[in-house]
C-alpha positions as CSV (number, residue, x, y, z in Angstrom):
1,M,101.8,-108.0,-40.2
2,P,105.1,-109.3,-41.6
3,Q,108.0,-107.5,-39.9
4,K,109.5,-106.4,-43.2
5,H,106.4,-104.2,-43.8
6,I,106.3,-102.6,-40.4
7,K,106.5,-98.8,-40.5
8,A,109.8,-97.2,-39.4
9,I,108.1,-95.2,-36.7
10,D,106.5,-98.3,-35.2
11,A,109.7,-100.2,-35.4
12,L,111.5,-97.4,-33.6
13,E,108.9,-97.4,-30.9
14,E,109.3,-101.1,-30.3
15,A,113.1,-100.6,-30.2
16,Q,112.8,-97.9,-27.5
17,K,110.5,-100.2,-25.5
18,I,113.2,-102.9,-25.6
19,A,115.9,-100.4,-24.6
20,F,113.9,-99.4,-21.5
21,A,112.3,-102.8,-20.8
22,P,113.8,-103.1,-17.3
23,F,112.3,-99.8,-16.4
24,I,108.9,-100.9,-17.5
25,F,109.3,-104.2,-15.6
26,Q,110.4,-102.7,-12.3
27,T,107.7,-100.0,-12.6
28,T,105.1,-102.8,-12.8
29,I,106.7,-104.7,-9.8
30,S,106.7,-101.5,-7.7
31,L,103.1,-100.7,-8.6
32,N,102.0,-104.2,-7.7
33,Q,103.9,-104.3,-4.4
34,L,102.8,-100.9,-3.4
35,G,99.2,-101.9,-4.0
36,V,98.6,-99.2,-6.6
37,L,97.3,-101.5,-9.4
38,D,94.8,-103.1,-6.9
39,Y,93.7,-99.7,-5.7
40,I,93.1,-98.3,-9.2
41,F,91.2,-101.4,-10.3
42,E,88.9,-101.1,-7.3
43,K,88.2,-97.5,-8.5
44,N,87.7,-98.4,-12.1
45,S,83.9,-98.9,-11.5
46,V,83.6,-95.3,-10.2
47,G,85.6,-93.7,-13.0
48,G,89.1,-94.1,-11.6
49,A,91.2,-92.2,-9.0
50,N,93.4,-89.1,-9.2
51,I,97.0,-89.1,-8.1
52,K,96.3,-87.2,-4.9
53,E,93.6,-89.7,-3.8
54,I,95.9,-92.7,-4.5
55,A,98.9,-91.0,-2.8
56,N,96.9,-90.2,0.3
57,D,95.2,-93.5,0.7
58,L,98.3,-95.6,0.1
59,S,100.7,-93.3,1.9
60,I,103.0,-92.8,-1.1
61,S,104.5,-89.4,-2.1
62,E,102.9,-87.8,-5.1
63,Y,106.3,-87.5,-6.6
64,G,107.1,-91.2,-6.3
65,L,103.7,-92.2,-7.5
66,G,103.8,-89.7,-10.3
67,V,107.0,-91.1,-11.9
68,L,105.6,-94.6,-11.7
69,L,102.3,-93.8,-13.2
70,E,103.8,-91.7,-16.0
71,M,105.9,-94.7,-17.0
72,A,102.9,-97.0,-16.6
73,E,100.7,-94.8,-18.8
74,S,103.4,-94.7,-21.6
75,S,103.5,-98.5,-21.3
76,N,99.7,-99.0,-21.6
77,I,99.3,-100.3,-18.1
78,V,97.1,-97.5,-16.9
79,Y,95.5,-94.6,-18.8
80,V,94.2,-91.1,-17.8
81,N,90.6,-90.4,-18.5
82,D,89.0,-87.1,-19.3
83,E,88.7,-86.2,-15.6
84,S,92.4,-86.7,-15.1
85,K,91.8,-89.9,-13.2
86,Y,93.8,-93.2,-13.6
87,E,92.1,-96.4,-14.7
88,L,93.6,-99.8,-15.3
89,T,94.0,-101.0,-18.9
90,K,93.5,-104.6,-20.0
91,V,97.2,-105.0,-20.0
92,G,97.3,-103.6,-16.4
93,Y,94.5,-105.9,-15.4
94,F,96.4,-109.0,-16.7
95,L,99.6,-107.9,-15.0
96,A,97.8,-107.5,-11.7
97,Y,95.4,-110.5,-11.8
98,N,96.4,-113.1,-14.4
99,E,98.0,-116.0,-12.5
100,T,100.5,-116.9,-15.3
101,A,101.6,-113.3,-15.5
102,R,102.0,-113.1,-11.7
103,V,104.0,-116.3,-11.5
104,N,106.2,-115.2,-14.4
105,M,106.8,-111.7,-13.0
106,N,107.8,-113.0,-9.5
107,F,110.1,-115.6,-11.1
108,T,111.8,-113.0,-13.2
109,N,112.1,-110.5,-10.4
110,D,113.1,-112.8,-7.5
111,V,115.0,-115.5,-9.2
112,C,116.4,-114.1,-12.5
113,F,116.6,-110.4,-12.7
114,K,120.1,-109.8,-11.2
115,G,121.5,-113.0,-12.8
116,L,120.4,-112.0,-16.3
117,Y,123.1,-109.2,-16.2
118,H,125.6,-112.0,-16.7
119,L,124.0,-113.5,-19.8
120,K,126.8,-112.6,-22.2
121,D,129.3,-114.4,-19.9
122,S,127.2,-117.5,-19.8
123,I,126.9,-117.5,-23.6
124,K,130.7,-117.3,-23.8
125,T,131.6,-119.9,-21.2
126,G,128.7,-122.3,-21.2
127,K,128.5,-121.8,-17.4
128,P,125.6,-120.3,-15.3
129,S,127.5,-117.1,-14.7
130,G,124.5,-115.4,-13.1
131,L,124.1,-118.0,-10.4
132,K,126.6,-116.2,-8.2
133,E,123.9,-113.7,-7.6
134,L,122.0,-116.4,-5.7
135,G,124.7,-118.6,-4.2
136,N,127.9,-120.4,-4.7
137,W,126.9,-123.6,-6.5
138,N,127.7,-125.3,-9.8
139,T,124.0,-125.5,-10.7
140,I,120.9,-124.0,-9.2
141,Y,119.6,-127.4,-8.3
142,E,122.3,-127.9,-5.7
143,G,121.1,-124.9,-3.9
144,L,117.3,-125.0,-4.2
145,S,116.7,-126.0,-0.6
146,Q,119.1,-123.2,0.5
147,L,117.6,-120.3,-1.4
148,P,116.0,-117.4,0.6
149,E,112.4,-118.2,1.3
150,E,110.9,-115.6,-1.1
151,V,113.2,-116.7,-3.9
152,R,112.6,-120.4,-3.3
153,K,108.8,-119.7,-3.3
154,S,108.9,-117.9,-6.6
155,W,111.0,-120.7,-8.1
156,F,108.7,-123.4,-7.0
157,D,105.6,-121.4,-7.9
158,F,106.9,-121.1,-11.4
159,D,107.9,-124.7,-11.7
160,H,104.6,-126.0,-10.3
161,H,102.4,-123.6,-12.3
162,Y,103.5,-125.2,-15.6
163,S,103.1,-128.8,-14.3
164,D,100.3,-129.0,-11.8
165,G,97.5,-128.5,-14.3
166,A,98.8,-131.4,-16.3
167,F,99.0,-133.9,-13.5
168,D,95.4,-135.1,-13.5
169,E,95.6,-136.1,-17.2
170,A,99.2,-137.4,-16.7
171,L,98.0,-139.8,-13.9
172,Q,95.6,-141.4,-16.3
173,V,98.5,-142.2,-18.7
174,I,100.8,-143.3,-15.9
175,F,98.3,-145.8,-14.5
176,R,97.0,-147.3,-17.8
177,S,99.4,-150.2,-17.3
178,N,98.7,-150.4,-13.6
179,P,102.3,-150.1,-12.4
180,K,103.3,-151.3,-8.9
181,Q,106.7,-149.7,-8.8
182,I,107.4,-146.2,-10.2
183,F,110.8,-144.5,-10.3
184,D,110.2,-140.7,-10.2
185,I,113.4,-139.2,-11.7
186,G,113.9,-135.7,-10.4
187,G,111.0,-135.9,-7.9
188,N,111.5,-132.3,-6.6
189,T,109.1,-131.7,-3.7
190,G,107.5,-135.1,-4.0
191,K,104.2,-133.7,-5.3
192,C,103.9,-136.2,-8.1
193,A,104.9,-139.1,-6.0
194,I,102.3,-138.2,-3.4
195,L,99.6,-137.9,-6.2
196,C,100.5,-141.3,-7.5
197,C,100.1,-142.9,-4.1
198,E,96.8,-141.1,-3.6
199,H,95.7,-142.4,-7.0
200,S,96.6,-146.0,-6.3
201,K,96.8,-147.7,-3.0
202,D,99.0,-150.4,-4.4
203,V,101.8,-148.4,-6.0
204,Q,105.3,-147.8,-4.5
205,V,107.3,-144.8,-5.6
206,K,111.1,-144.4,-5.5
207,I,112.4,-140.8,-6.0
208,Y,115.8,-140.2,-7.5
209,D,117.1,-136.7,-6.9
210,L,119.9,-134.5,-5.4
211,P,120.2,-134.7,-1.6
212,G,118.5,-131.3,-0.9
213,Q,115.4,-131.9,-2.9
214,L,115.2,-135.6,-1.9
215,N,115.1,-134.7,1.8
216,V,112.3,-132.2,1.1
217,A,110.4,-134.8,-0.9
218,L,110.7,-137.5,1.7
219,D,109.7,-135.1,4.4
220,N,106.6,-134.2,2.5
221,A,105.8,-137.9,2.0
222,K,106.1,-138.3,5.8
223,K,103.8,-135.4,6.4
224,N,101.2,-137.1,4.2
225,N,101.7,-140.4,6.0
226,L,103.1,-142.0,2.8
227,D,106.7,-142.6,3.9
228,H,106.0,-146.4,3.9
229,R,105.3,-146.2,0.2
230,I,107.6,-143.4,-1.0
231,S,111.3,-144.0,-0.7
232,G,114.3,-142.3,-2.2
233,Q,117.8,-142.5,-3.5
234,E,120.3,-139.7,-3.9
235,I,121.7,-139.3,-7.4
236,D,123.8,-136.8,-9.3
237,W,123.2,-137.2,-13.0
238,L,126.3,-135.1,-13.7
239,S,128.6,-137.6,-11.9
240,E,130.8,-139.9,-14.0
241,N,128.7,-143.1,-13.7
242,P,125.2,-142.6,-12.3
243,K,123.1,-145.7,-11.7
244,I,119.5,-146.5,-10.9
245,K,118.2,-149.8,-9.7
246,K,116.2,-152.3,-11.8
247,G,112.7,-153.3,-11.2
248,A,110.6,-150.3,-12.2
249,D,107.4,-150.9,-14.1
250,T,107.3,-147.2,-15.0
251,I,110.1,-144.6,-15.0
252,W,108.6,-141.1,-14.8
253,M,110.2,-137.8,-15.7
254,S,108.2,-134.5,-15.5
255,Q,109.9,-131.3,-16.7
256,F,113.2,-132.9,-15.9
257,L,115.2,-133.4,-19.1
258,D,115.0,-129.7,-20.0
259,C,117.5,-129.2,-17.1
260,F,120.3,-130.9,-19.0
261,S,122.3,-130.6,-22.2
262,E,121.6,-132.9,-25.2
263,D,124.6,-135.1,-24.3
264,E,123.5,-135.3,-20.7
265,I,120.0,-136.2,-21.7
266,V,121.3,-139.1,-23.7
267,K,123.4,-140.2,-20.7
268,I,120.4,-140.1,-18.4
269,L,118.1,-141.9,-20.8
270,S,120.7,-144.6,-21.6
271,T,121.2,-145.2,-17.8
272,C,117.4,-145.6,-17.4
273,A,117.3,-147.9,-20.5
274,E,119.9,-150.2,-18.9
275,G,117.5,-150.7,-15.9
276,M,114.4,-151.3,-18.0
277,S,112.9,-154.7,-18.8
278,E,110.9,-155.5,-22.0
279,S,107.7,-154.5,-20.2
280,S,108.9,-151.3,-18.6
281,E,107.8,-147.9,-19.8
282,L,109.7,-144.6,-19.5
283,L,107.4,-141.6,-19.6
284,I,108.8,-138.2,-20.4
285,M,106.5,-135.2,-19.9
286,E,107.8,-131.9,-21.3
287,T,106.7,-128.6,-22.8
288,Y,108.1,-128.3,-26.3
289,T,108.6,-124.9,-28.0
290,D,107.2,-126.3,-31.4
291,R,104.1,-127.7,-29.8
292,Q,102.4,-124.6,-28.4
293,R,99.1,-123.4,-29.7
294,F,99.7,-119.8,-28.8
295,D,102.7,-117.5,-29.5
296,N,102.8,-116.2,-26.0
297,A,103.4,-119.8,-24.7
298,K,106.3,-120.3,-27.1
299,F,107.6,-116.9,-26.0
300,I,107.5,-117.9,-22.3
301,L,109.4,-121.2,-23.0
302,E,112.1,-119.4,-25.0
303,A,112.5,-116.9,-22.2
304,T,112.8,-119.8,-19.8
305,S,115.7,-121.2,-21.9
306,L,117.7,-118.1,-21.0
307,Y,117.1,-118.8,-17.3
308,F,118.7,-122.2,-17.9
309,T,121.6,-120.5,-19.7
310,V,122.4,-117.9,-17.2
311,L,121.2,-119.3,-13.8
312,A,120.3,-123.0,-13.9
313,N,123.3,-124.8,-15.5
314,G,124.6,-122.9,-18.5
315,N,123.9,-125.6,-21.1
316,S,120.2,-126.6,-21.3
317,K,117.0,-125.2,-22.6
318,M,113.4,-125.8,-23.5
319,Y,113.7,-128.2,-26.5
320,R,111.8,-128.8,-29.7
321,A,110.0,-132.1,-29.8
322,D,111.9,-133.3,-32.8
323,V,115.2,-132.8,-30.9
324,M,114.0,-134.8,-28.0
325,I,112.8,-137.6,-30.3
326,K,116.3,-137.9,-31.7
327,L,117.8,-138.0,-28.2
328,V,115.4,-140.7,-27.1
329,E,116.3,-142.9,-30.1
330,K,120.1,-142.3,-29.6
331,A,119.7,-143.6,-26.0
332,G,118.4,-147.0,-27.2
333,L,114.7,-146.3,-26.8
334,Y,111.8,-145.7,-29.1
335,I,108.6,-143.7,-28.7
336,K,105.6,-146.0,-28.5
337,E,103.1,-143.2,-28.0
338,D,103.1,-139.4,-28.4
339,I,100.3,-137.9,-26.2
340,S,99.2,-134.3,-25.9
341,I,98.5,-133.3,-22.3
342,G,96.6,-130.1,-21.3
343,E,97.5,-126.8,-22.8
344,Y,101.3,-127.0,-22.8
345,H,102.6,-130.6,-22.3
346,T,103.4,-133.7,-24.3
347,I,104.1,-137.2,-22.9
348,F,106.4,-139.5,-24.8
349,V,105.8,-143.2,-23.8
350,C,109.1,-144.8,-24.4
351,K,110.1,-148.5,-24.6
352,K,113.5,-150.2,-24.8
353,K,114.6,-151.2,-28.3
354,D,115.2,-154.9,-29.0
355,N,118.9,-155.7,-29.0
């Protein structure tokens, strides 16, 4: 229904849900962590469970459980049947058992929740003002390897959830030209580099990343007995004059450029273009807000943009495809192919323009 036709009472209800959204969110987190949603779901098949049963079996006070379940009922997470027993709604089921919802909730709670309080300051300054809730760094990428274990796990679970499912298809694109030398820009934990080496026994991969992540990636390569084929070089793309070596058949970037502002993206791509030969390919895999089939995927990406604003670096976002195309062209490259990958991703196969 077009928003201009929504009834005033319905609009007011939505407004109140937004006003108390943090209460609903933390209620859900608490119910999950206390095991309440699991317990109620297990009892769905026998008509649910009353509050006394839940409180006794999970060793939670009836008072504490009561305030949580009242909020959950008003938020359509649980409902009370005719026998005054609680059952899980479809919304509650997805909050408890959908992998995407689980990853998103943990990322929001562990990584973003406290930092989001500083969003207004980030909008004003262009700096990640909320990052101080996690550590004293200029960007979150400098501190990824130093984050507390639970926070780091939630960050990487979120990052990998939106890329891992695309790697099988992406590998088919990467190896169409049978590259022998790949530069993995922003290699993170080294997962893609390892997959490339497992896919082809002939390929060598060089990872370019910040020191903390690079050490993690190279350690993972060693654990997989691939340290003779996976090497690395430290690089800070925000430094004055970053450089990469020449000689790559393929330069690979997966969910990397969204970590930078538009001007920084042009700088990165221009640097890569300088090291490319006529036969080299630069492959950019990203999730674009204007290329999502479902509204909820677009919503997730736009929420992720706020993470970049307040915590990651203060000036990047999840981009539209047409914006990235213009930045690629501005950097002296052109898009040879535009390939849809999986549910969320697009790969731009880029070549260097003729001088």
